[in-house]
VODOMAR-168676 format. One line per field, with one value per residue (C-alpha): residue in one letter; residue number from 1; x, y negated, z negated. Coordinates in nm, 2 decimals, always signed. Example, Ala and Ser with C-alpha at 12.3 -4.5 7.8 and 13.67 -1.06 7.14 Angstrom:
residues 2
resn a | s
resi 1 | 2
px +1.23 | +1.37
py +0.45 | +0.11
pz -0.78 | -0.71
END
This chain:
residues 351
resn m | a | k | a | l | g | l | d | i | g | g | a | n | s | k | a | a | y | g | v | t | q | k | g | a | i | k | e | i | k | v | a | v | e | y | f | p | v | w | k | k | t | a | k | l | t | e | a | l | l | k | l | k | a | s | l | s | q | d | n | l | d | c | v | g | v | t | m | t | a | e | l | s | d | a | y | q | t | k | r | e | g | v | n | h | i | l | d | c | v | e | r | a | f | t | g | l | p | i | y | v | l | n | v | d | n | n | l | e | l | p | s | v | s | r | e | a | p | f | k | v | a | a | a | n | w | a | a | t | g | w | l | v | s | q | y | f | e | n | g | v | v | v | d | i | g | s | t | s | t | s | i | i | p | v | i | n | g | k | v | s | a | q | g | k | t | d | l | e | k | l | i | c | g | e | l | v | y | t | g | s | l | r | t | n | v | a | a | i | v | h | e | i | p | i | k | g | g | v | a | s | v | s | s | e | l | f | a | l | s | g | d | m | h | l | v | m | g | h | i | t | e | e | q | y | i | s | e | t | a | d | c | r | g | t | s | r | r | e | a | l | a | r | l | a | r | v | v | c | a | d | t | e | m | l | t | e | p | e | i | v | a | i | a | k | h | i | y | e | k | q | v | q | q | v | a | n | g | l | s | r | v | y | t | r | a | k | q | l | a | s | t | k | v | p | v | l | v | a | g | l | g | k | d | f | l | a | r | k | a | a | e | q | v | g | a | d | v | i | m | d | l | g | e | l | l | p | k | g | i | s | l | a | v | p | a | v | g | v | a | l | m | a | a | k | k | f | e | s | e | s
resi 1 | 2 | 3 | 4 | 5 | 6 | 7 | 8 | 9 | 10 | 11 | 12 | 13 | 14 | 15 | 16 | 17 | 18 | 19 | 20 | 21 | 22 | 23 | 24 | 25 | 26 | 27 | 28 | 29 | 30 | 31 | 32 | 33 | 34 | 35 | 36 | 37 | 38 | 39 | 40 | 41 | 42 | 43 | 44 | 45 | 46 | 47 | 48 | 49 | 50 | 51 | 52 | 53 | 54 | 55 | 56 | 57 | 58 | 59 | 60 | 61 | 62 | 63 | 64 | 65 | 66 | 67 | 68 | 69 | 70 | 71 | 72 | 73 | 74 | 75 | 76 | 77 | 78 | 79 | 80 | 81 | 82 | 83 | 84 | 85 | 86 | 87 | 88 | 89 | 90 | 91 | 92 | 93 | 94 | 95 | 96 | 97 | 98 | 99 | 100 | 101 | 102 | 103 | 104 | 105 | 106 | 107 | 108 | 109 | 110 | 111 | 112 | 113 | 114 | 115 | 116 | 117 | 118 | 119 | 120 | 121 | 122 | 123 | 124 | 125 | 126 | 127 | 128 | 129 | 130 | 131 | 132 | 133 | 134 | 135 | 136 | 137 | 138 | 139 | 140 | 141 | 142 | 143 | 144 | 145 | 146 | 147 | 148 | 149 | 150 | 151 | 152 | 153 | 154 | 155 | 156 | 157 | 158 | 159 | 160 | 161 | 162 | 163 | 164 | 165 | 166 | 167 | 168 | 169 | 170 | 171 | 172 | 173 | 174 | 175 | 176 | 177 | 178 | 179 | 180 | 181 | 182 | 183 | 184 | 185 | 186 | 187 | 188 | 189 | 190 | 191 | 192 | 193 | 194 | 195 | 196 | 197 | 198 | 199 | 200 | 201 | 202 | 203 | 204 | 205 | 206 | 207 | 208 | 209 | 210 | 211 | 212 | 213 | 214 | 215 | 216 | 217 | 218 | 219 | 220 | 221 | 222 | 223 | 224 | 225 | 226 | 227 | 228 | 229 | 230 | 231 | 232 | 233 | 234 | 235 | 236 | 237 | 238 | 239 | 240 | 241 | 242 | 243 | 244 | 245 | 246 | 247 | 248 | 249 | 250 | 251 | 252 | 253 | 254 | 255 | 256 | 257 | 258 | 259 | 260 | 261 | 262 | 263 | 264 | 265 | 266 | 267 | 268 | 269 | 270 | 271 | 272 | 273 | 274 | 275 | 276 | 277 | 278 | 279 | 280 | 281 | 282 | 283 | 284 | 285 | 286 | 287 | 288 | 289 | 290 | 291 | 292 | 293 | 294 | 295 | 296 | 297 | 298 | 299 | 300 | 301 | 302 | 303 | 304 | 305 | 306 | 307 | 308 | 309 | 310 | 311 | 312 | 313 | 314 | 315 | 316 | 317 | 318 | 319 | 320 | 321 | 322 | 323 | 324 | 325 | 326 | 327 | 328 | 329 | 330 | 331 | 332 | 333 | 334 | 335 | 336 | 337 | 338 | 339 | 340 | 341 | 342 | 343 | 344 | 345 | 346 | 347 | 348 | 349 | 350 | 351
px +8.00 | +7.94 | +7.64 | +7.75 | +7.59 | +7.82 | +7.70 | +7.84 | +7.66 | +7.67 | +7.54 | +7.30 | +7.29 | +7.33 | +7.43 | +7.42 | +7.55 | +7.45 | +7.72 | +7.74 | +8.08 | +8.23 | +8.60 | +8.65 | +8.46 | +8.16 | +7.84 | +7.59 | +7.61 | +7.32 | +7.32 | +7.07 | +7.09 | +6.87 | +6.85 | +6.87 | +6.97 | +7.12 | +7.10 | +6.72 | +6.65 | +6.93 | +6.70 | +6.57 | +6.91 | +6.85 | +6.52 | +6.69 | +6.96 | +6.71 | +6.51 | +6.82 | +6.89 | +6.53 | +6.54 | +6.83 | +6.75 | +6.54 | +6.81 | +6.98 | +7.32 | +7.65 | +7.82 | +7.80 | +8.08 | +8.06 | +8.21 | +8.09 | +8.11 | +7.80 | +8.01 | +8.09 | +7.73 | +7.65 | +7.40 | +7.70 | +7.92 | +8.23 | +8.33 | +8.37 | +8.00 | +7.90 | +8.10 | +7.96 | +7.60 | +7.64 | +7.78 | +7.50 | +7.25 | +7.43 | +7.45 | +7.08 | +6.99 | +7.21 | +7.21 | +7.40 | +7.58 | +7.96 | +8.01 | +8.34 | +8.43 | +8.67 | +8.95 | +9.18 | +9.46 | +9.23 | +9.17 | +8.85 | +8.81 | +8.54 | +8.31 | +8.46 | +8.81 | +8.65 | +8.50 | +8.84 | +9.00 | +8.71 | +8.93 | +9.07 | +8.72 | +8.58 | +8.54 | +8.72 | +8.50 | +8.77 | +8.97 | +8.70 | +8.69 | +9.06 | +9.07 | +8.80 | +8.98 | +9.32 | +9.16 | +9.12 | +9.39 | +9.76 | +9.76 | +9.49 | +9.34 | +8.98 | +8.76 | +8.44 | +8.19 | +7.87 | +7.60 | +7.82 | +8.19 | +8.46 | +8.70 | +9.03 | +9.21 | +9.54 | +9.62 | +9.98 | +10.15 | +9.83 | +9.80 | +9.60 | +9.86 | +9.66 | +9.87 | +9.59 | +9.40 | +9.16 | +8.92 | +9.15 | +9.46 | +9.28 | +9.16 | +9.52 | +9.67 | +9.39 | +9.24 | +8.91 | +8.74 | +8.43 | +8.21 | +7.94 | +7.68 | +7.37 | +7.42 | +7.70 | +7.60 | +7.66 | +7.82 | +8.09 | +8.17 | +8.18 | +8.21 | +8.14 | +7.93 | +7.95 | +7.60 | +7.45 | +7.79 | +7.93 | +8.04 | +7.81 | +7.92 | +7.71 | +7.49 | +7.63 | +7.28 | +7.18 | +6.98 | +7.08 | +7.27 | +7.49 | +7.19 | +7.00 | +7.29 | +7.33 | +6.95 | +6.95 | +7.25 | +7.08 | +7.34 | +7.08 | +6.71 | +6.45 | +6.44 | +6.82 | +6.79 | +6.71 | +6.83 | +6.63 | +6.64 | +6.76 | +6.40 | +6.23 | +6.04 | +6.04 | +6.31 | +6.15 | +6.36 | +6.15 | +6.21 | +6.58 | +6.61 | +6.44 | +6.68 | +6.99 | +6.86 | +6.84 | +7.21 | +7.27 | +6.97 | +6.75 | +6.45 | +6.29 | +6.12 | +6.45 | +6.66 | +6.58 | +6.62 | +6.93 | +7.08 | +7.02 | +7.15 | +7.47 | +7.50 | +7.47 | +7.74 | +7.98 | +7.92 | +7.97 | +8.31 | +8.42 | +8.31 | +8.50 | +8.80 | +8.76 | +8.78 | +9.06 | +9.27 | +9.26 | +9.30 | +9.60 | +9.79 | +9.70 | +9.76 | +10.10 | +10.21 | +10.07 | +10.25 | +10.58 | +10.53 | +10.40 | +10.62 | +10.34 | +10.05 | +9.80 | +9.43 | +9.18 | +8.88 | +8.56 | +8.27 | +7.96 | +7.67 | +7.91 | +8.14 | +8.06 | +7.99 | +8.24 | +8.50 | +8.56 | +8.58 | +8.83 | +9.04 | +9.04 | +9.16 | +9.46 | +9.56 | +9.50 | +9.67 | +9.34 | +8.99 | +8.78 | +8.43 | +8.45 | +8.09 | +8.17 | +8.48 | +8.33 | +8.02 | +7.71 | +7.52 | +7.77 | +7.94 | +7.70 | +7.79 | +8.15 | +8.25 | +7.95 | +8.04 | +8.41 | +8.33 | +8.08 | +8.33 | +8.60 | +8.36 | +8.27 | +8.63 | +8.71 | +8.41 | +8.50 | +8.86 | +8.75 | +8.48
py -19.24 | -18.88 | -18.73 | -18.41 | -18.15 | -17.98 | -17.64 | -17.47 | -17.13 | -16.96 | -16.63 | -16.79 | -17.16 | -17.31 | -17.68 | -17.92 | -18.27 | -18.50 | -18.75 | -19.03 | -19.16 | -19.42 | -19.41 | -19.21 | -19.45 | -19.31 | -19.49 | -19.26 | -18.95 | -18.74 | -18.40 | -18.12 | -17.80 | -17.50 | -17.20 | -16.91 | -16.56 | -16.41 | -16.06 | -16.08 | -16.29 | -16.20 | -16.20 | -16.55 | -16.73 | -16.90 | -17.05 | -17.17 | -17.35 | -17.53 | -17.63 | -17.78 | -17.98 | -18.10 | -18.22 | -18.45 | -18.60 | -18.57 | -18.71 | -18.51 | -18.38 | -18.40 | -18.11 | -17.87 | -17.78 | -17.46 | -17.30 | -17.01 | -16.79 | -16.58 | -16.31 | -16.18 | -16.09 | -15.72 | -15.77 | -15.69 | -15.39 | -15.59 | -15.95 | -15.90 | -15.80 | -16.10 | -16.35 | -16.22 | -16.23 | -16.58 | -16.71 | -16.54 | -16.73 | -17.06 | -17.02 | -16.93 | -17.23 | -17.48 | -17.34 | -17.57 | -17.77 | -17.76 | -17.55 | -17.57 | -17.32 | -17.41 | -17.17 | -17.13 | -17.33 | -17.63 | -17.62 | -17.61 | -17.33 | -17.19 | -16.91 | -16.67 | -16.72 | -16.67 | -16.34 | -16.21 | -16.30 | -16.31 | -16.32 | -16.66 | -16.82 | -16.62 | -16.83 | -17.13 | -17.39 | -17.49 | -17.62 | -17.86 | -17.99 | -18.03 | -18.21 | -18.45 | -18.53 | -18.57 | -18.86 | -19.05 | -18.93 | -18.86 | -18.62 | -18.45 | -18.11 | -18.07 | -17.85 | -17.79 | -17.58 | -17.47 | -17.22 | -16.92 | -16.99 | -17.24 | -17.35 | -17.52 | -17.70 | -17.88 | -18.17 | -18.28 | -18.55 | -18.60 | -18.24 | -17.94 | -17.73 | -17.41 | -17.10 | -16.86 | -16.83 | -16.54 | -16.50 | -16.22 | -16.43 | -16.71 | -16.49 | -16.38 | -16.73 | -16.90 | -17.11 | -16.92 | -16.85 | -16.64 | -16.82 | -17.08 | -17.31 | -17.09 | -16.74 | -16.58 | -16.28 | -16.37 | -16.02 | -16.14 | -16.44 | -16.27 | -15.92 | -15.99 | -16.25 | -16.35 | -16.30 | -16.25 | -16.24 | -15.98 | -15.94 | -15.78 | -15.63 | -15.75 | -15.54 | -15.51 | -15.53 | -15.83 | -15.98 | -16.35 | -16.59 | -16.89 | -17.10 | -16.99 | -17.10 | -17.43 | -17.50 | -17.42 | -17.64 | -17.93 | -17.93 | -17.88 | -17.94 | -17.69 | -17.85 | -17.79 | -17.42 | -17.34 | -16.98 | -16.68 | -16.59 | -16.24 | -16.13 | -16.32 | -16.53 | -16.90 | -17.16 | -17.30 | -17.33 | -17.06 | -16.81 | -16.89 | -16.83 | -16.50 | -16.39 | -16.49 | -16.30 | -15.99 | -16.01 | -15.86 | -15.63 | -15.85 | -16.08 | -16.40 | -16.22 | -16.08 | -16.39 | -16.75 | -17.03 | -17.17 | -16.82 | -16.81 | -17.16 | -17.05 | -16.76 | -17.01 | -17.23 | -16.94 | -16.84 | -17.19 | -17.22 | -16.90 | -17.02 | -17.34 | -17.14 | -16.92 | -17.23 | -17.38 | -17.06 | -17.09 | -17.47 | -17.45 | -17.23 | -17.45 | -17.78 | -17.67 | -17.60 | -17.93 | -18.13 | -17.96 | -18.06 | -18.41 | -18.71 | -18.91 | -18.84 | -18.59 | -18.66 | -18.38 | -18.45 | -18.29 | -18.20 | -17.98 | -17.90 | -17.81 | -18.12 | -18.28 | -17.99 | -17.73 | -17.89 | -18.20 | -18.00 | -17.76 | -18.05 | -18.19 | -17.86 | -17.85 | -18.20 | -18.35 | -18.69 | -18.84 | -18.70 | -18.85 | -18.78 | -18.71 | -18.82 | -19.17 | -19.20 | -19.07 | -19.20 | -19.17 | -18.85 | -18.61 | -18.45 | -18.15 | -18.06 | -18.16 | -17.88 | -17.95 | -18.31 | -18.23 | -18.00 | -18.24 | -18.52 | -18.29 | -18.18 | -18.55 | -18.64 | -18.36 | -18.44 | -18.80 | -18.72 | -18.48 | -18.71
pz -3.36 | -3.48 | -3.66 | -3.83 | -4.05 | -4.30 | -4.44 | -4.75 | -4.73 | -5.07 | -5.20 | -5.43 | -5.33 | -4.99 | -4.96 | -4.67 | -4.60 | -4.32 | -4.24 | -3.99 | -3.91 | -3.68 | -3.60 | -3.92 | -4.14 | -4.33 | -4.24 | -4.40 | -4.62 | -4.77 | -4.94 | -5.02 | -5.22 | -5.18 | -5.40 | -5.16 | -5.28 | -4.97 | -5.12 | -5.12 | -4.81 | -4.57 | -4.27 | -4.35 | -4.36 | -4.02 | -4.15 | -4.46 | -4.27 | -4.05 | -4.36 | -4.52 | -4.20 | -4.18 | -4.54 | -4.46 | -4.12 | -3.81 | -3.59 | -3.32 | -3.43 | -3.25 | -3.43 | -3.72 | -3.97 | -4.16 | -4.46 | -4.66 | -4.97 | -4.91 | -4.73 | -5.07 | -5.14 | -5.18 | -4.90 | -4.68 | -4.70 | -4.60 | -4.57 | -4.20 | -4.17 | -4.39 | -4.19 | -3.86 | -3.99 | -4.13 | -3.80 | -3.61 | -3.82 | -3.78 | -3.40 | -3.38 | -3.59 | -3.39 | -3.04 | -2.79 | -3.05 | -3.12 | -3.43 | -3.62 | -3.89 | -4.17 | -4.24 | -4.54 | -4.37 | -4.37 | -3.99 | -3.80 | -3.55 | -3.31 | -3.43 | -3.18 | -3.34 | -3.69 | -3.59 | -3.49 | -3.83 | -4.08 | -4.39 | -4.27 | -4.31 | -4.60 | -4.91 | -4.76 | -4.91 | -5.17 | -4.87 | -4.78 | -5.13 | -5.14 | -4.81 | -4.91 | -5.24 | -5.06 | -4.86 | -5.18 | -5.42 | -5.39 | -5.68 | -5.88 | -5.98 | -5.90 | -6.13 | -5.94 | -6.15 | -5.98 | -6.07 | -6.03 | -6.03 | -6.10 | -5.83 | -5.94 | -5.65 | -5.68 | -5.45 | -5.47 | -5.26 | -5.06 | -4.96 | -5.08 | -5.26 | -5.35 | -5.42 | -5.33 | -5.00 | -5.06 | -5.36 | -5.48 | -5.47 | -5.64 | -5.92 | -5.97 | -5.99 | -6.19 | -5.90 | -5.92 | -6.25 | -6.20 | -6.45 | -6.38 | -6.52 | -6.45 | -6.32 | -6.53 | -6.74 | -7.10 | -7.14 | -6.90 | -7.13 | -7.47 | -7.60 | -7.97 | -8.15 | -8.52 | -8.67 | -9.02 | -9.19 | -8.95 | -8.59 | -8.34 | -8.01 | -7.73 | -7.50 | -7.15 | -7.01 | -6.79 | -7.08 | -7.06 | -6.84 | -6.89 | -6.79 | -7.10 | -7.32 | -7.15 | -7.17 | -7.54 | -7.59 | -7.41 | -7.13 | -6.85 | -6.81 | -6.71 | -6.37 | -6.33 | -6.41 | -6.04 | -6.03 | -6.13 | -6.50 | -6.62 | -6.71 | -6.42 | -6.68 | -6.71 | -6.80 | -7.12 | -7.44 | -7.61 | -7.32 | -7.32 | -7.69 | -7.65 | -7.38 | -7.59 | -7.89 | -7.68 | -7.61 | -7.96 | -7.92 | -8.13 | -8.07 | -8.19 | -8.48 | -8.60 | -8.57 | -8.66 | -8.41 | -8.59 | -8.57 | -8.19 | -8.14 | -8.32 | -8.07 | -7.79 | -7.94 | -7.97 | -7.61 | -7.50 | -7.68 | -7.51 | -7.16 | -7.20 | -7.29 | -6.98 | -6.76 | -6.97 | -6.92 | -6.54 | -6.55 | -6.77 | -6.52 | -6.22 | -6.41 | -6.53 | -6.18 | -6.05 | -6.32 | -6.22 | -5.85 | -5.90 | -5.98 | -6.15 | -6.38 | -6.26 | -6.32 | -6.35 | -6.13 | -6.25 | -6.01 | -5.98 | -6.22 | -6.50 | -6.46 | -6.80 | -7.03 | -6.90 | -6.67 | -6.89 | -7.21 | -7.05 | -6.92 | -7.27 | -7.41 | -7.17 | -7.25 | -6.91 | -6.84 | -6.72 | -6.67 | -6.39 | -6.27 | -5.90 | -5.86 | -5.97 | -5.74 | -5.42 | -5.23 | -5.46 | -5.49 | -5.33 | -5.63 | -5.63 | -5.27 | -5.23 | -4.99 | -4.76 | -4.75 | -4.68 | -4.39 | -4.25 | -4.24 | -4.10 | -3.82 | -3.75 | -3.73 | -3.49 | -3.27 | -3.24 | -3.16 | -2.88 | -2.73
END
C-alpha cells in the first residue's frame, strides 16, 4: 500500500491530491485547490503546500509527486530559478520523504536530477493529465481549461502523443492556448467590440478579466470566482458589469445592463474561438493517427462553457466529461491526481 501526495504547483492556483493505492488499485482519492499567487507570496510557498496537505489528510505520507507551472511566474527571473525555488519549498515541507518530480517525458525523477535540467520539469503537468487519461482511454484529446490557460493533450493508441514539450513549443503547435476561465485579460481575447451601432476598439488596460464575463453570463458563481479581480473589488454581478463597461472606456451610467451583457456575449464567442483554433489543430493530427473515433475529453473549471463549446465547433466525434468518467471529484485537479498516482505506483514498485 502507498499513501501519496500529488502537487500541481501553479503560478496562481496550487492543487493537491491525496491518493491511497494498493498494488496499483485506487483505494482513496481526495483533492484540494488553493488560490495562491506565487508572485505575491513567494516566501510563503512552503506554508501553502503544508496547508494543502493538511486539508486532505492527517495521515503520514509514503511519498510526494510534484509537477509545476509556477516557474513561469515573473516572481522569478528564469525558469531555472523558479524550478529550484519550488523544489526547495517542497523539500522543506516534506523533509525525509521520497520526492518524485515529473518530467516532460512522463518519467518521475529525483529533485537533484531536476535541478540539473530544469526545462525538463518546467510546466510538465500536462504529462500527468495525459498519463492518467491513458490509463482509461486508448484514444482521446483532453481539453483542460483552468483559471489561466487551456491545455490540449492528445492520447493516441494508449500513449501521450504531444508534439510540444515546453510551453513555447506547445504555443506553437496549438497544445497550449493561453486563455482561461478566470484570469485572462479581456484585452487579450478581443481587440474590438460592437457597441451602439458601431465598433469600438478596446482599452489595453487591465480593466476586466474573463471571470467577469463568465460571471455575467452565468457560467460561474461568485464563489467560483476565486482569483483577484482587476480592480481588487468584489465578485458581485454589479461589480463585474462595471469592470466590463470599462473595457470600452465607459461605465454603468453610460451603458445599460443589456448593452454590457452584449459585450460579455461577444467576448465569450471570441474566447470559445480561441480554444477551438488550438483544438482544431491538435484534433486534426489526432484523427490522422488514430484508427477509431477520437473523443474530446473536457476537464477543468471551463469544461462545460468553454471546452465543450470549442469541441462542438470543431466537430468532435464524441464529447465526454472527464469528471464523470474518472473517480468522483477529481476533474478540477487532474494533473495533481495523475502525479499522485504515478508517485504511488513508483513507491510500491520500489518497496
